[in-house]
C-alpha positions as MATLAB code, in Angstrom:
seq = 'MSNLESAGLVLGAMLVLIALRVPIGAAMFVTGAIGYWAMVGETALLSYLKGLLWARFSVYDLSVIPLFLLMGQFASAAGFSRTLFHAANTLLGHRQGGVAMAAIVACMAFGSICGSSVATAATMSQVALPEMKRLAYSDRLATGSLAVGGTLGILIPPSVILIIYALLAEQSIIKLFAAALVPGLLATVLYLVTIAVYVRLVPGHATVQPRVPARERLRALQEAWPIGAIFLSVFAGIYGGYFTATEGAAVGTMATLTLGLARRQLQWRTVAGCFLPTAQATAMILVVLLGANMMNTALAVSRVPADMAAWIGGLALPPLLIVGGFLAGFILLACVLDELAMMLLLLPILLPSILALDLFGLPAEHKAIWFGILMLIAIGIGLVAPPIGLNVYVVANIARSVPIGEIYRGVLPFLLADLVRITLVLLVPPLTLWALRFVR';
ca = [
       0.000    0.000    0.000;
       1.364    3.413   -0.964;
       1.784    6.232    1.525;
      -0.966    8.169   -0.258;
      -3.388    5.283    0.177;
      -2.362    4.936    3.835;
      -2.969    8.637    4.435;
      -6.364    8.402    2.732;
      -7.358    5.477    4.936;
      -6.197    7.312    8.064;
      -8.231   10.423    7.216;
     -11.266    8.348    6.219;
     -11.145    6.315    9.435;
     -10.855    9.511   11.468;
     -13.920   11.015    9.793;
     -15.862    7.812   10.461;
     -14.946    7.956   14.158;
     -15.959   11.602   14.347;
     -19.280   10.734   12.693;
     -19.730    8.053   15.374;
     -19.350   10.846   17.978;
     -15.901    9.827   19.140;
     -14.186   12.955   20.591;
     -12.099   14.667   17.937;
      -8.873   14.422   19.943;
      -9.264   10.672   20.470;
     -10.245   10.095   16.830;
      -7.166   11.947   15.568;
      -4.793   10.273   18.005;
      -5.976    6.691   17.445;
      -6.105    6.853   13.653;
      -2.865    8.827   13.474;
      -1.063    6.280   15.670;
      -2.358    3.342   13.613;
      -1.361    5.057   10.377;
       2.113    5.877   11.714;
       2.554    2.283   12.830;
       1.456    0.973    9.432;
       3.936    3.206    7.602;
       7.055    3.052    9.809;
       6.553    0.135   12.172;
       5.906   -0.594   15.832;
       9.382    0.295   17.139;
       9.309    3.763   15.603;
       5.800    4.385   16.953;
       6.751    3.411   20.522;
       9.890    5.554   20.304;
       7.818    8.514   19.161;
       5.099    8.052   21.786;
       7.507    8.006   24.728;
       8.450   11.627   24.112;
       5.196   12.920   22.651;
       3.568   14.172   25.853;
       6.639   16.090   26.959;
       7.277   17.510   23.502;
       3.683   18.717   23.151;
       2.868   19.947   26.654;
       6.202   21.373   27.772;
       5.769   24.270   25.345;
       5.740   27.448   27.443;
       3.390   29.272   25.069;
       0.596   26.782   25.810;
       0.119   28.398   29.223;
      -1.451   31.392   27.465;
      -4.569   29.307   26.708;
      -5.793   28.641   30.287;
      -4.890   32.183   31.316;
      -6.985   33.842   28.625;
      -9.799   31.330   29.210;
      -9.767   32.204   32.915;
      -9.774   35.912   32.056;
     -12.927   35.327   30.000;
     -14.552   33.397   32.836;
     -13.871   36.210   35.297;
     -15.267   38.781   32.836;
     -18.428   36.733   32.276;
     -18.998   36.072   35.968;
     -18.479   39.763   36.808;
     -21.144   40.829   34.322;
     -18.779   42.977   32.253;
     -20.851   42.136   29.178;
     -23.804   44.021   30.652;
     -21.623   47.030   31.477;
     -20.184   47.145   27.970;
     -23.579   46.822   26.307;
     -25.084   49.554   28.483;
     -22.238   51.938   27.602;
     -22.545   51.192   23.880;
     -26.328   51.540   24.038;
     -26.178   54.978   25.647;
     -23.992   56.143   22.732;
     -25.795   54.454   19.827;
     -29.251   53.474   21.036;
     -30.973   56.669   19.848;
     -30.085   55.913   16.222;
     -32.255   53.837   13.932;
     -31.106   50.289   14.586;
     -28.875   51.684   17.318;
     -29.468   48.943   19.882;
     -28.398   46.302   17.350;
     -25.347   48.463   16.617;
     -24.644   48.660   20.343;
     -24.814   44.867   20.524;
     -22.179   44.615   17.763;
     -19.860   47.070   19.532;
     -20.369   45.279   22.857;
     -19.610   41.927   21.187;
     -16.359   43.369   19.862;
     -15.407   44.745   23.282;
     -16.395   41.600   25.165;
     -14.655   39.396   22.594;
     -11.442   41.272   23.374;
     -11.486   39.884   26.921;
     -13.303   36.613   26.260;
     -11.558   35.077   23.249;
     -14.385   32.748   22.204;
     -17.013   33.273   19.512;
     -19.539   30.913   21.086;
     -19.130   32.422   24.560;
     -19.430   35.938   23.132;
     -22.626   35.059   21.238;
     -24.176   33.303   24.242;
     -23.273   35.970   26.793;
     -24.267   38.977   24.708;
     -27.541   37.328   23.628;
     -28.578   37.025   27.257;
     -27.783   40.711   27.793;
     -28.931   42.413   24.583;
     -31.828   40.274   23.359;
     -34.270   41.282   26.144;
     -33.559   44.968   25.467;
     -34.187   44.617   21.742;
     -37.404   42.701   22.409;
     -38.537   45.420   24.809;
     -38.001   48.022   22.082;
     -39.937   45.949   19.500;
     -36.964   45.087   17.306;
     -37.786   42.326   14.846;
     -36.607   38.842   15.786;
     -34.733   38.711   12.496;
     -32.563   41.746   13.141;
     -32.099   41.092   16.859;
     -30.951   37.478   16.589;
     -29.040   37.925   13.326;
     -26.937   40.769   14.701;
     -26.102   38.826   17.859;
     -25.134   35.686   15.929;
     -22.694   37.552   13.687;
     -21.492   39.763   16.542;
     -20.371   36.629   18.335;
     -18.025   35.774   15.476;
     -15.915   38.799   16.405;
     -14.666   36.745   19.357;
     -12.862   34.422   16.932;
     -10.731   37.223   15.488;
     -10.452   40.073   17.990;
      -7.452   39.271   20.253;
      -7.156   37.305   22.466;
      -8.804   34.673   20.263;
      -8.142   31.172   21.569;
      -8.338   29.645   18.090;
      -5.891   32.293   16.847;
      -3.471   31.187   19.557;
      -3.870   27.559   18.480;
      -3.237   28.523   14.856;
      -0.035   30.293   15.934;
       1.142   27.182   17.764;
       0.319   24.817   14.891;
       1.794   27.075   12.204;
       4.821   27.873   14.408;
       4.206   31.610   14.180;
       4.428   34.398   16.722;
       1.256   34.759   18.810;
       1.943   38.466   19.233;
       2.273   39.045   15.484;
      -0.958   37.182   14.795;
      -2.724   39.275   17.436;
      -1.456   42.407   15.721;
      -2.461   41.157   12.280;
      -6.010   40.399   13.476;
      -6.739   43.906   14.751;
      -7.576   45.664   11.468;
      -9.691   42.795   10.026;
     -11.548   42.608   13.355;
     -12.235   46.342   13.409;
     -13.154   46.202    9.712;
     -15.733   43.516   10.499;
     -17.226   45.700   13.229;
     -17.505   48.715   10.915;
     -19.035   46.661    8.096;
     -21.596   45.136   10.468;
     -22.588   48.608   11.698;
     -22.940   49.831    8.114;
     -25.007   46.733    7.282;
     -27.447   47.483   10.101;
     -27.709   51.145    9.096;
     -28.453   50.248    5.471;
     -30.788   47.361    6.327;
     -33.087   49.322    8.651;
     -33.460   52.019    5.984;
     -34.054   49.677    3.057;
     -36.386   47.379    5.010;
     -38.421   49.547    7.408;
     -40.171   48.110   10.429;
     -37.337   45.995   11.829;
     -36.052   48.556   14.349;
     -37.366   51.395   16.468;
     -35.707   54.588   17.660;
     -35.453   55.266   21.386;
     -34.924   58.722   22.932;
     -31.412   60.063   23.268;
     -29.917   59.278   26.659;
     -29.034   62.382   28.715;
     -25.389   63.384   28.653;
     -25.013   62.722   32.383;
     -26.150   59.102   32.006;
     -23.868   58.579   29.005;
     -20.936   59.885   31.008;
     -21.801   57.598   33.926;
     -22.022   54.559   31.639;
     -18.655   55.368   30.074;
     -17.096   55.807   33.509;
     -18.259   52.309   34.413;
     -16.981   50.793   31.162;
     -13.612   52.515   30.715;
     -11.686   50.334   33.226;
     -12.658   47.267   31.167;
     -11.325   48.917   28.034;
      -8.231   49.970   29.965;
      -7.500   46.321   30.765;
      -7.548   45.429   27.070;
      -5.427   48.435   26.094;
      -2.851   47.912   28.819;
      -2.484   44.200   28.092;
      -2.083   44.526   24.356;
      -0.077   47.736   24.424;
       2.301   45.900   26.724;
       2.405   42.861   24.439;
       2.852   44.841   21.215;
       5.334   47.197   22.825;
       7.534   44.297   23.924;
       7.153   44.969   27.636;
       5.971   41.424   28.269;
       5.265   38.235   26.353;
       1.814   36.998   25.324;
       1.771   34.653   28.326;
       2.770   37.411   30.726;
       0.147   39.666   29.128;
      -2.484   36.994   29.688;
      -1.483   36.778   33.357;
      -1.643   40.567   33.719;
      -5.067   40.687   32.044;
      -6.417   37.866   34.184;
      -5.283   39.466   37.418;
      -6.559   42.891   36.327;
      -9.972   41.432   35.455;
     -10.145   39.617   38.786;
      -9.071   42.718   40.717;
     -11.632   44.930   38.964;
     -14.427   42.436   39.564;
     -13.572   42.150   43.262;
     -13.124   45.901   43.714;
     -16.574   46.557   42.221;
     -18.051   43.706   44.248;
     -19.240   42.095   41.039;
     -17.245   39.000   41.947;
     -17.361   37.037   45.191;
     -14.684   34.582   46.212;
     -17.124   31.699   45.835;
     -17.836   32.844   42.269;
     -14.122   33.168   41.586;
     -13.523   29.593   42.706;
     -16.294   28.444   40.393;
     -14.507   29.959   37.385;
     -11.604   27.517   37.594;
     -13.516   24.315   36.808;
     -14.874   25.388   33.369;
     -11.453   26.850   32.581;
      -9.777   23.543   33.429;
     -12.348   21.582   31.422;
     -11.933   23.766   28.328;
      -8.129   23.693   28.651;
      -8.090   19.905   28.966;
     -10.289   19.550   25.891;
      -8.020   21.825   23.841;
      -4.839   20.076   24.985;
      -6.231   16.627   24.177;
      -7.220   17.861   20.719;
      -3.723   19.313   20.237;
      -2.193   15.970   21.280;
      -4.354   14.126   18.764;
      -3.511   16.676   16.072;
       0.193   16.220   16.787;
      -0.109   12.465   16.249;
      -2.165   12.920   13.079;
       0.214   15.549   11.668;
       3.184   13.254   12.257;
       1.488   10.417   10.381;
       0.677   12.760    7.480;
       4.239   14.082    7.439;
       5.587   10.530    7.143;
       3.225    9.909    4.231;
       4.614   13.040    2.512;
       1.094   13.918    1.385;
       1.358   17.606    2.434;
       4.696   18.000    0.611;
       3.449   16.180   -2.483;
       0.264   18.231   -2.493;
       2.258   21.468   -2.204;
       4.408   20.419   -5.158;
       1.340   19.491   -7.217;
      -0.478   22.753   -6.446;
       2.682   24.722   -7.178;
       2.786   23.162  -10.616;
      -0.759   24.126  -11.541;
      -1.149   26.759  -14.222;
      -3.534   28.780  -12.081;
      -3.195   32.233  -10.506;
      -2.076   31.852   -6.876;
      -4.930   34.043   -5.613;
      -7.430   31.761   -7.333;
      -5.955   28.795   -5.455;
      -6.142   30.628   -2.131;
      -9.715   31.695   -2.923;
     -10.622   28.069   -3.622;
      -9.197   27.028   -0.251;
     -11.218   29.741    1.491;
     -14.421   28.689   -0.262;
     -13.777   25.147    0.961;
     -13.218   26.415    4.505;
     -16.554   28.233    4.469;
     -18.392   25.135    3.258;
     -16.709   22.827    5.779;
     -17.152   25.299    8.653;
     -20.911   25.049    8.081;
     -20.843   21.403    9.181;
     -17.622   20.989   11.207;
     -16.445   22.459   14.493;
     -14.030   25.320   13.741;
     -11.201   23.896   15.843;
     -11.547   20.428   14.318;
     -11.592   21.853   10.803;
      -8.473   23.932   11.348;
      -6.585   21.032   12.907;
      -7.544   18.739   10.040;
      -6.750   21.033    7.128;
      -3.914   23.282    8.283;
      -1.111   20.660    8.150;
      -2.160   19.722    4.605;
      -2.803   23.165    3.135;
      -0.267   25.453    4.819;
       2.735   23.960    2.968;
       0.870   24.602   -0.290;
       0.258   28.244    0.654;
       3.886   28.776    1.604;
       4.973   27.362   -1.763;
       2.896   29.875   -3.752;
       4.193   33.226   -4.973;
       1.776   35.616   -3.259;
       2.575   39.316   -3.697;
       6.247   38.504   -3.110;
       5.563   37.966    0.613;
       8.082   36.095    2.773;
       6.995   32.770    4.281;
       6.247   34.279    7.715;
       3.966   36.956    6.291;
       2.184   34.425    4.073;
       1.491   32.203    7.082;
       0.152   35.132    9.139;
      -1.942   36.542    6.279;
      -3.408   33.129    5.461;
      -4.168   32.511    9.142;
      -6.302   35.659    9.312;
      -8.075   34.709    6.072;
      -8.714   31.243    7.446;
     -10.252   32.622   10.642;
     -12.482   34.987    8.665;
     -13.681   32.038    6.570;
     -14.323   29.990    9.707;
     -16.250   32.922   11.191;
     -18.480   32.993    8.109;
     -19.085   29.278    8.506;
     -20.131   29.827   12.122;
     -23.268   31.677   10.979;
     -23.880   30.257    7.496;
     -26.577   27.626    6.915;
     -27.200   24.764    7.364;
     -25.282   24.279   10.639;
     -23.941   27.633   11.764;
     -22.890   26.994   15.354;
     -23.444   30.580   16.526;
     -26.959   30.517   15.065;
     -27.813   27.482   17.178;
     -26.305   29.146   20.271;
     -28.538   32.195   19.794;
     -31.542   29.976   18.962;
     -31.037   28.127   22.243;
     -31.464   31.446   24.085;
     -34.180   32.950   21.846;
     -36.314   29.813   21.994;
     -39.428   31.470   20.589;
     -37.635   32.509   17.364;
     -37.627   29.950   14.499;
     -34.103   29.111   13.412;
     -34.984   29.977    9.819;
     -35.732   33.528   10.947;
     -32.267   33.783   12.493;
     -30.669   32.644    9.242;
     -32.648   35.303    7.364;
     -31.304   37.874    9.812;
     -27.749   36.686    9.177;
     -27.891   36.952    5.358;
     -27.185   40.720    5.051;
     -24.169   40.337    7.310;
     -22.827   37.504    5.152;
     -22.633   39.982    2.278;
     -20.530   42.241    4.498;
     -18.298   39.280    5.357;
     -17.759   38.505    1.689;
     -16.674   42.116    1.158;
     -14.281   41.829    4.110;
     -12.665   38.548    3.079;
     -12.257   39.848   -0.474;
     -10.542   43.008    0.779;
      -8.170   41.077    3.046;
      -7.432   38.608    0.224;
      -6.623   41.280   -2.346;
      -4.953   43.807   -0.014;
      -2.540   41.958    2.339;
      -1.328   45.239    3.949;
      -4.715   45.422    5.737;
      -3.431   42.493    7.757;
       0.320   42.928    7.704;
       0.829   46.669    8.248;
       0.401   46.343   12.029;
       3.406   44.011   12.243;
       5.718   47.001   12.008;
       4.561   48.078   15.492;
       5.431   44.745   17.106;
       8.743   44.700   18.892;
];
């Protein structure tokens, strides 16, 4: 049996196990180990396994994952999402569609301290959806804006999946954080423009509430600014070279905890309760990374990624067309696969092909960073696109009275904005890469 056939059987067996609801980490590890054994033998497999745990989990940068997850848990438990939404609502709520705009801005701000798209969508839906219902916003606009707003958590630093991409692609976490800023802000602006255009072209989906008095706006901003200060201090410190990403995560976590305790929004019993979900999420991610490491090793032995890169490099097609085809595939797969599983499955196969292409004359590091941001944008689109947009189901679980088809209809205008964004980032790499010059 050729290595290509062995790799095909390994990937097929893994997909079968996933379809049988075997955890993704276990499915990748078992099939990867069997494939490695079939290609190089039992002795080589045992020799590899004895050092695998240490090689995978002794990486210092992995400690950034539980720290940022814990920071998000503290922020959620302290009710910072409600504070951020109230501040955004006092500034934007008097505009037509302003409460939906405020939800988008609050999702962006909360995503910057949460790092998870699903958690952002779930938390902000609980906060903003009752307010939009009270003001007679249509279910379509209310739920659609919250579903897409949640996707900002996948791109706005500190995104957990962005950290995992950095580790898998062997790129700087700090540089990827910097590269994600402009595309994340661009998404926010495009979503706000989409709401403004939608409520004017399709009347009746939003109401206008009275302008909040200046004193109340000032009070809301005074309550929210320390949360923004945490984000700014952490990432200014990271980008300025004053501390590493891991140290920045520790600073942000302690600052979030201190602010929650000082405002009496956190009690020590609540703080203790934040550690268990953090540990559970960290364990899940680490097991998946272990399985991905085993699978990637088996694929490397098969030389399928290298052979595929050579084959793609020999195609008489424009490089941008190839990248665009990959992104279209990501969007389709993200509709039916978990975003982390999809990235772990495809990145080891496709990244060598991207690095082999001549793309705007970019060096390999810049190509890897640029492609990583494009990949996350595509995954974000898949999180809200039918038929199985995960964020849509998260919002539907909270807005139980709203048919899921209505949520998908609410998402459609935002998908157009996402297509504009991914096209801009694809054709204009400086939108992603210009911020790297500020990283020390």
